[in-house]
C-alpha positions as CSV (number, residue, x, y, z in Angstrom):
1,X,57.2,105.4,97.8
2,X,58.3,104.9,94.1
3,X,62.1,104.9,94.5
4,X,64.2,105.0,91.3
5,X,65.9,101.7,92.3
6,X,62.6,99.9,92.1
7,X,62.1,100.9,88.2
8,X,63.4,98.9,85.5
9,X,66.8,100.0,84.1
10,X,65.6,100.4,80.7
11,X,62.9,102.8,81.8
12,X,65.4,105.0,83.5
13,X,67.7,104.9,80.6
14,X,64.9,105.8,78.3
15,X,63.7,108.7,80.4
16,X,67.4,110.0,80.6
17,X,67.7,109.9,76.8
18,X,64.2,111.7,76.2
19,X,65.3,114.3,78.6
20,X,68.7,114.8,77.1
21,X,67.2,114.8,73.6
22,X,64.6,117.4,74.4
23,X,67.3,119.7,75.9
24,X,69.6,119.4,72.8
25,X,66.7,119.9,70.5
26,X,65.6,123.1,72.4
27,X,69.1,124.5,72.5
28,X,69.8,123.7,68.9
29,X,66.5,125.2,67.6
30,X,66.8,128.3,69.7
31,X,70.1,129.0,68.3
32,X,68.9,128.3,64.7
33,X,66.1,130.8,65.1
34,X,68.6,133.5,66.1
35,X,67.7,133.7,69.8
36,X,71.1,133.0,70.8
37,X,71.1,134.6,74.3
38,X,68.1,132.2,75.2
39,X,69.7,129.1,73.9
40,X,71.3,128.1,77.2
41,X,68.2,128.8,79.2
42,X,66.0,126.6,77.0
43,X,68.7,123.9,76.7
44,X,69.2,123.6,80.4
45,X,65.6,123.8,81.3
46,X,64.9,121.2,78.7
47,X,67.3,118.9,80.4
48,X,65.6,118.9,83.8
49,X,62.0,118.0,83.2
50,X,59.7,116.4,80.6
51,X,57.6,117.6,78.7
52,X,56.8,121.0,80.1
53,X,59.7,122.8,78.5
54,X,58.8,121.7,75.0
55,X,55.2,122.5,75.5
56,X,56.0,126.1,76.7
57,X,58.6,126.4,73.9
58,X,55.9,125.6,71.4
59,X,53.5,128.0,73.1
60,X,55.9,131.0,73.7
61,X,58.3,130.8,70.8
62,X,57.2,128.8,67.9
63,X,53.4,129.7,67.9
64,X,54.1,133.3,68.9
65,X,56.4,133.8,65.9
66,X,53.8,132.2,63.4
67,X,51.3,135.1,64.2
């Protein structure tokens, strides 16, 4: 199987940085939009996987508010 120890170190570091950046962006954007009670949910969920939280955030929050 594809074990993480067989992946190049730079790829693992890049993925960790992308996931953390996504979580921080989602957390800060939700707080900026005034949805404070959901900020921790989006921030933590954004720090676990890539890119599903960002896609759903765009569909459920950003796109919904533009209507």
